[in-house]
C-alpha positions in Angstrom: 0.0 0.0 0.0 1.2 3.4 -0.9 0.0 6.4 1.2 1.0 10.0 0.6 0.8 13.0 2.9 2.1 16.6 2.3 4.0 18.5 4.9 5.4 21.9 4.0 7.3 21.6 0.7 7.7 17.8 0.9 5.6 14.8 0.1 6.0 12.0 2.6 5.2 8.5 1.2 4.7 5.5 3.5 5.5 2.2 2.0 5.4 -0.8 4.4 6.1 1.6 7.3 9.2 3.1 5.6 9.3 6.8 4.9 10.3 8.1 1.5 10.7 11.9 1.0 10.0 13.6 -2.2 10.7 17.3 -2.0 8.4 19.5 -4.1 10.2 21.6 -6.6 9.4 25.3 -6.4 10.7 27.7 -9.1 11.1 31.4 -9.1 9.8 33.4 -12.1 13.5 34.0 -13.1 14.2 30.2 -13.1 11.0 29.5 -15.1 12.1 32.1 -17.7 15.7 30.7 -17.8 14.4 27.1 -18.4 11.9 28.3 -21.0 14.6 30.2 -22.9 17.0 27.2 -22.8 14.2 24.9 -24.1 13.6 27.3 -26.9 17.3 27.2 -27.8 17.2 23.4 -28.0 18.5 22.5 -24.5 17.0 19.8 -22.4 16.8 20.8 -18.7 17.7 18.4 -15.9 16.6 19.7 -12.5 18.0 18.0 -9.4 15.1 16.6 -7.4 15.9 19.0 -4.5 15.4 21.9 -7.0 18.9 23.3 -6.3 20.7 22.5 -9.6 19.8 23.0 -13.2 21.8 21.3 -16.0 21.1 22.4 -19.6 22.4 20.1 -22.4 21.7 20.6 -26.1 19.4 17.8 -27.3 21.8 16.9 -30.1 24.8 16.5 -27.7 22.9 14.1 -25.5 22.9 11.6 -28.4 26.7 11.5 -28.8 29.2 9.9 -26.5 32.4 11.0 -28.2 35.4 12.3 -26.3 35.4 15.7 -27.9 31.8 16.4 -26.7 32.0 19.6 -24.6 29.0 18.5 -22.7 30.3 15.0 -21.8 30.9 15.7 -18.1 27.3 17.0 -17.6 25.8 14.2 -19.7 27.7 11.6 -17.6 26.7 13.3 -14.3 23.0 13.0 -15.3 23.4 9.5 -16.8 25.2 8.2 -13.7 22.6 9.6 -11.3 19.3 9.4 -13.2 17.3 9.1 -10.0 18.6 12.5 -8.8 17.2 14.4 -11.7 13.8 15.4 -13.1 13.9 16.2 -16.9 12.1 18.8 -18.9 12.7 18.0 -22.6 12.4 20.4 -25.5 9.1 20.5 -27.2 8.4 17.9 -29.9 7.5 19.2 -33.3 3.7 18.5 -32.8 3.8 20.6 -29.6 5.6 23.5 -31.4 3.0 23.2 -34.2 0.2 23.5 -31.7 1.7 26.7 -30.3 1.8 28.2 -33.8 -1.8 27.2 -34.4 -2.8 28.7 -31.0 -1.0 32.0 -32.0 -2.7 32.0 -35.4 -6.1 31.5 -33.7 -5.4 34.3 -31.2 -5.1 36.9 -33.9 -8.4 38.8 -33.9 -7.2 42.2 -35.1 -5.5 41.0 -38.4 -7.6 38.7 -40.5 -5.1 39.0 -43.3 -2.2 37.8 -41.2 -4.3 35.1 -39.7 -5.3 33.8 -43.2 -1.6 33.9 -44.3 -0.5 31.9 -41.3 -3.3 29.4 -41.7 -2.2 28.8 -45.3 1.5 28.4 -44.2 0.5 25.9 -41.6 -1.4 23.8 -44.2 1.4 23.9 -46.8 4.6 21.9 -47.0 7.3 23.0 -44.6 4.8 24.7 -42.2 7.5 25.8 -39.7 9.6 27.6 -42.4 6.5 29.2 -43.9 5.1 30.3 -40.6 8.4 31.9 -39.5 8.9 33.6 -42.9 5.5 35.3 -42.5 6.2 36.2 -38.8 9.6 37.6 -39.5 8.0 40.0 -42.0 5.0 40.9 -40.0 6.2 44.0 -38.2 4.7 44.4 -34.8 3.3 40.8 -34.8 6.8 39.4 -34.8 7.3 40.6 -31.2 3.8 39.4 -30.3 4.7 36.0 -31.6 7.8 35.8 -29.5 6.0 36.9 -26.3 3.2 34.4 -27.0 5.7 31.5 -27.6 7.6 32.4 -24.5 4.5 32.4 -22.4 3.5 29.0 -23.8 7.0 27.7 -22.9 6.7 29.0 -19.4 3.3 27.3 -19.1 5.0 24.0 -20.3 7.7 24.4 -17.7 5.1 25.0 -14.9 3.0 22.0 -16.1 6.1 19.8 -16.2 7.1 20.8 -12.6 3.5 20.3 -11.4 3.4 16.8 -12.9 6.7 16.0 -11.1 5.4 17.4 -7.9 2.2 15.4 -8.0 3.7 12.1 -9.3 3.5 9.1 -7.0 
């Protein structure tokens, strides 16, 4: 039987009369922003389960185990202690696509831009087409980056909440 109680910032699990502690991770706004920015740049985030250490490793580098890999020490640290880290991985392409669709749907003041983005998302190479339109959209370019950053922050918060509530 597995029972869970919360005390302060920790969960206390009881398994066969043994106590297991799982500290709840709490992030500051600055930490959430830092994680979101790194995810946007293609870095996976490994957070120590005590919430004190953040390790950012480019997704591509985690797949290579060659000596010249500048990230090898961090990769080995995480791989040798997998139970000590909680991971937030970069968004998959379908998740990024959903954010682009959400942004397109949020545009209520520019039907023309909304239609152009809709067409780009339906065509071949939707990411390239979407970004080409956004890069040439004036004030909407900044709105896109703010929107995307907010969605990434929500993803970080959701990931941490899922970790905090896992059993």
